[in-house]
FIMAR-68557 format. One record per residue (C-alpha): chain; residue number from 0; y, z, x. Coordinates in pm, 1 decimal. Layout:
<nodes>
+------+-----+----------+----------+----------+
| unit | pos |       yy |       zz |       xx |
+------+-----+----------+----------+----------+
|    A | NUM |        Y |        Z |        X |
...
+------+-----+----------+----------+----------+
</nodes>
This chain:
<nodes>
+------+-----+----------+----------+----------+
| unit | pos |       yy |       zz |       xx |
+------+-----+----------+----------+----------+
|    A |   0 |  -1570.0 |    -88.0 |  -1406.2 |
|    A |   1 |  -1580.4 |    -28.6 |  -1032.3 |
|    A |   2 |  -1624.4 |   -401.2 |   -968.0 |
|    A |   3 |  -1319.3 |   -481.7 |  -1179.6 |
|    A |   4 |  -1111.3 |   -231.9 |   -984.9 |
|    A |   5 |  -1244.6 |   -370.6 |   -657.8 |
|    A |   6 |  -1152.0 |   -727.4 |   -757.9 |
|    A |   7 |   -802.9 |   -618.0 |   -864.7 |
|    A |   8 |   -747.6 |   -450.4 |   -528.9 |
|    A |   9 |   -868.8 |   -763.2 |   -348.1 |
|    A |  10 |   -640.8 |   -982.1 |   -562.6 |
|    A |  11 |   -350.9 |   -758.9 |   -462.9 |
|    A |  12 |   -438.5 |   -823.1 |    -98.8 |
|    A |  13 |   -447.8 |  -1199.5 |   -157.0 |
|    A |  14 |   -113.7 |  -1185.3 |   -337.1 |
|    A |  15 |     39.9 |   -997.0 |    -45.8 |
|    A |  16 |    -90.1 |  -1257.4 |    200.2 |
|    A |  17 |     65.4 |  -1533.3 |    -10.6 |
|    A |  18 |    393.0 |  -1341.3 |    -11.7 |
|    A |  19 |    376.6 |  -1304.3 |    367.8 |
|    A |  20 |    316.8 |  -1679.4 |    401.6 |
|    A |  21 |    622.2 |  -1749.9 |    186.7 |
|    A |  22 |    835.9 |  -1516.7 |    397.4 |
|    A |  23 |    701.1 |  -1682.2 |    713.3 |
|    A |  24 |    794.6 |  -2024.1 |    578.1 |
|    A |  25 |   1142.9 |  -1898.4 |    495.3 |
|    A |  26 |   1175.3 |  -1754.6 |    845.9 |
|    A |  27 |   1062.7 |  -2077.9 |   1012.6 |
|    A |  28 |   1297.9 |  -2297.3 |    808.3 |
|    A |  29 |   1600.5 |  -2071.3 |    865.7 |
|    A |  30 |   1576.0 |  -1982.9 |   1234.8 |
|    A |  31 |   1947.1 |  -2043.8 |   1293.9 |
|    A |  32 |   2050.0 |  -1809.9 |   1011.8 |
|    A |  33 |   2035.0 |  -1443.4 |   1125.0 |
|    A |  34 |   2034.2 |  -1320.4 |    763.3 |
|    A |  35 |   1675.8 |  -1439.8 |    721.1 |
|    A |  36 |   1507.4 |  -1235.4 |    994.3 |
|    A |  37 |   1190.9 |  -1128.4 |    814.7 |
|    A |  38 |    959.1 |  -1066.1 |   1111.9 |
|    A |  39 |    927.7 |   -692.7 |   1040.2 |
|    A |  40 |    882.5 |   -755.3 |    669.0 |
|    A |  41 |    605.2 |  -1007.3 |    735.5 |
|    A |  42 |    426.4 |   -759.8 |    962.1 |
|    A |  43 |    449.3 |   -484.0 |    700.5 |
|    A |  44 |    322.1 |   -711.8 |    422.0 |
|    A |  45 |     26.0 |   -832.4 |    630.8 |
|    A |  46 |    -66.6 |   -474.0 |    722.7 |
|    A |  47 |    -47.2 |   -376.7 |    355.1 |
|    A |  48 |   -267.8 |   -672.7 |    262.0 |
|    A |  49 |   -525.3 |   -568.5 |    522.1 |
|    A |  50 |   -520.5 |   -215.7 |    377.8 |
|    A |  51 |   -595.1 |   -351.9 |     30.5 |
|    A |  52 |   -873.6 |   -572.3 |    168.0 |
|    A |  53 |  -1032.4 |   -274.5 |    343.5 |
|    A |  54 |   -989.5 |    -57.6 |     35.5 |
|    A |  55 |  -1145.3 |   -320.2 |   -191.7 |
|    A |  56 |  -1423.8 |   -420.2 |     47.7 |
|    A |  57 |  -1789.0 |   -420.4 |    -47.1 |
+------+-----+----------+----------+----------+
</nodes>
């Protein structure tokens, strides 16, 4: 049961990294549009992903 929980936590971390990559792509393709300034959001998502990776580590 602990391994299942650990894998779910790690999958959450991977999902957050994918989300951060999508936000980064959106930021890079819309540099001229000030409404898509996601730099702080990307930083927060990556930090959250790292937390989940540390929490679900071996």
